[in-house]
C-alpha positions in Angstrom: -15.1 5.0 -84.2 -14.5 6.1 -87.9 -14.0 3.3 -90.5 -11.6 3.2 -93.5 -12.6 2.9 -97.0 -12.0 -0.8 -96.9 -14.4 -1.1 -93.9 -11.7 -1.5 -91.2 -11.7 0.6 -88.1 -9.1 3.4 -88.0 -7.6 4.4 -84.6 -9.0 7.6 -83.3 -6.7 10.8 -83.4 -4.9 11.6 -80.2 -6.4 14.3 -78.2 -4.7 17.2 -76.4 -5.3 16.6 -72.7 -5.3 20.5 -72.1 -7.6 21.7 -74.9 -9.3 18.5 -76.0 -8.5 19.0 -79.8 -6.6 16.5 -82.0 -2.9 16.7 -81.9 -1.0 17.4 -85.3 2.4 19.0 -84.2 5.3 17.8 -82.0 7.5 19.9 -79.8 11.0 18.7 -79.8 12.1 20.6 -76.8 9.2 19.6 -74.5 9.0 16.0 -76.3 5.3 16.2 -76.3 2.6 16.3 -79.1 0.5 19.7 -79.5 -2.7 20.7 -80.8 -3.5 23.9 -82.7 -4.1 25.9 -79.7 -0.9 24.7 -78.1 1.1 25.9 -81.1 -0.6 29.2 -81.1 0.0 29.8 -77.4 3.1 31.3 -75.8 4.4 28.4 -74.0 6.2 26.9 -77.0 7.1 30.0 -78.8 10.5 29.7 -80.3 10.5 25.9 -80.0 11.3 23.4 -82.7 7.8 22.3 -83.8 7.2 20.0 -86.6 4.1 17.9 -87.8 3.7 14.7 -85.9 3.7 12.4 -88.9 6.9 14.0 -90.1 8.5 13.7 -86.5 7.5 10.1 -86.5 9.2 9.4 -90.0 12.4 11.1 -88.7 12.3 9.1 -85.5 11.7 5.9 -87.3 14.6 6.4 -89.6 16.6 7.3 -86.6 15.5 4.1 -85.0 16.1 2.1 -88.0 19.6 3.4 -88.2 20.3 2.4 -84.6 18.6 -1.0 -85.1 20.9 -1.6 -88.2 23.9 -0.5 -86.1 23.0 -2.7 -83.3 22.4 -5.7 -85.6 25.8 -5.1 -87.1 27.4 -4.9 -83.7 25.6 -8.1 -82.6 26.8 -9.9 -85.8 30.4 -8.9 -84.9 30.1 -9.7 -81.4 28.6 -13.2 -82.4 31.4 -13.8 -84.8 34.0 -12.9 -81.9 32.1 -15.2 -79.4 32.1 -18.1 -81.9 35.8 -17.6 -82.4 36.2 -17.5 -78.6 34.2 -20.7 -78.3 36.5 -22.3 -80.8 39.7 -21.3 -79.1 38.2 -22.7 -75.7 37.3 -26.0 -77.3 40.8 -26.2 -78.9 42.4 -25.4 -75.6 40.3 -28.0 -73.9 41.2 -30.6 -76.7 44.8 -29.7 -76.3 44.8 -30.1 -72.6 43.0 -33.4 -72.8 45.4 -34.7 -75.3 48.4 -33.5 -73.1 46.7 -35.1 -70.1 46.6 -38.4 -72.0 50.1 -38.1 -73.0 51.3 -37.3 -69.4 49.5 -40.4 -68.3 50.9 -42.4 -70.9 54.5 -41.2 -70.4 54.1 -41.8 -66.5 52.8 -45.2 -67.2 55.7 -46.0 -69.3 58.2 -44.8 -66.7 56.3 -46.8 -64.0 56.5 -49.9 -66.2 60.2 -49.4 -66.8 60.8 -48.7 -63.0 58.9 -51.8 -61.9 60.7 -53.9 -64.4 64.1 -52.7 -63.2 62.9 -53.1 -59.6 62.3 -56.7 -60.2 65.5 -57.2 -62.0 67.4 -55.5 -59.3 65.7 -57.6 -56.7 66.7 -60.7 -58.6 70.3 -59.4 -58.6 70.1 -58.8 -54.9 68.7 -62.3 -54.3 71.5 -63.8 -56.4 74.1 -61.7 -54.6 72.7 -62.6 -51.2 72.7 -66.3 -52.1 76.4 -66.0 -53.0 77.1 -64.3 -49.7 75.1 -66.8 -47.6 76.5 -70.0 -49.1 79.8 -69.9 -47.3 78.2 -68.8 -44.1 75.6 -71.6 -44.2 78.4 -74.0 -45.1 80.4 -72.9 -42.0 77.1 -73.1 -39.9 76.8 -76.8 -40.9 80.4 -77.5 -39.8 79.8 -75.9 -36.5 76.6 -77.9 -36.1 78.5 -81.2 -36.9 81.1 -80.3 -34.3 78.5 -79.6 -31.6 77.0 -83.0 -32.3 80.4 -84.7 -31.8 81.1 -82.7 -28.7 77.6 -83.6 -27.4 78.3 -87.3 -28.1 81.5 -87.2 -26.2 79.8 -85.3 -23.2 77.3 -88.2 -23.1 79.9 -90.9 -23.2 82.1 -89.2 -20.5 79.1 -88.6 -18.4 78.1 -92.2 -18.6 81.6 -93.4 -17.5 81.5 -90.8 -14.7 78.2 -92.2 -13.4 79.5 -95.7 -13.4 79.3 -97.0 -9.8 81.0 -100.5 -10.5 84.8 -100.0 -10.0 85.8 -102.5 -12.6 83.4 -101.5 -15.1 84.6 -97.8 -14.5 88.2 -98.7 -15.2 87.3 -100.7 -18.2 85.1 -98.0 -19.7 87.5 -95.2 -18.7 90.3 -97.1 -20.6 88.0 -97.6 -23.5 87.1 -94.1 -23.5 90.7 -92.8 -23.3 92.1 -95.2 -26.0 89.1 -94.9 -28.5 89.8 -93.1 -31.7 88.5 -89.4 -31.3 87.5 -87.2 -34.0 89.4 -83.9 -33.6 87.2 -81.1 -33.3 88.7 -77.5 -34.0 87.3 -74.6 -32.3 85.1 -72.8 -35.1 85.0 -69.2 -35.9 81.9 -67.3 -37.3 82.4 -66.2 -40.8 81.5 -62.7 -42.1 80.0 -61.8 -45.4 81.2 -58.7 -47.2 78.1 -57.6 -49.4 78.6 -55.1 -52.1 75.8 -53.0 -50.8 77.1 -50.0 -52.8 75.4 -51.7 -56.0 72.1 -51.4 -54.3 72.3 -48.0 -52.3 74.1 -44.9 -53.8 74.8 -45.6 -57.3 71.5 -47.3 -57.8 69.2 -44.4 -58.5 71.9 -42.9 -60.8 72.3 -46.1 -62.7 68.6 -46.6 -63.2 68.1 -43.0 -64.3 70.8 -43.4 -67.0 69.0 -46.6 -68.0 65.6 -44.9 -68.1 66.9 -42.2 -70.4 66.5 -44.9 -73.2 62.6 -44.7 -72.7 62.6 -41.0 -72.5 61.5 -39.2 -75.7 63.2 -36.8 -76.6 66.3 -37.5 -74.5 67.5 -34.3 -72.8 
């Protein structure tokens, strides 16, 4: 292998596979290097033939131009990609922020509704208590009347079971002449609850109240 002036080895010149001579020219049509004999032959007559070194310089310049163009496009694409990534990141941030806002607003509405539910249940308990009071009072009156009637039944039954004639007459007269508590026939009392306050208008009333915690109010 030949050596350069500096002592380094130089690559051997390419050989023509057909003629075994060094290739010095290049055929652009057939895209293959040519030796002297190939150039002189008829096969490449009329073709565009140039020295290999010159062809290499032309192709290197063409390749450099392509590389520069590709690098420029890569830079443009990279900038677009970075811009797209920033937009995606911004979108995700916005969605997360909106998600937290939605959670907070629904939590506020749930707190409001829970508080109003407790308040309405207290109102219902007070209303039910006011309705039940007269009914329970009437029930106690009926229970006292039943106790009185039961006492009279026991006394009458005791006299009826008396087998001694004289004692029967005495006890009967006592029973007839004793002061008796007049017991009136009771009647069941009905309540008239205002259920409308806790049925139809309830949702509308609470909705109107809930508007105070909605921002902005529609």
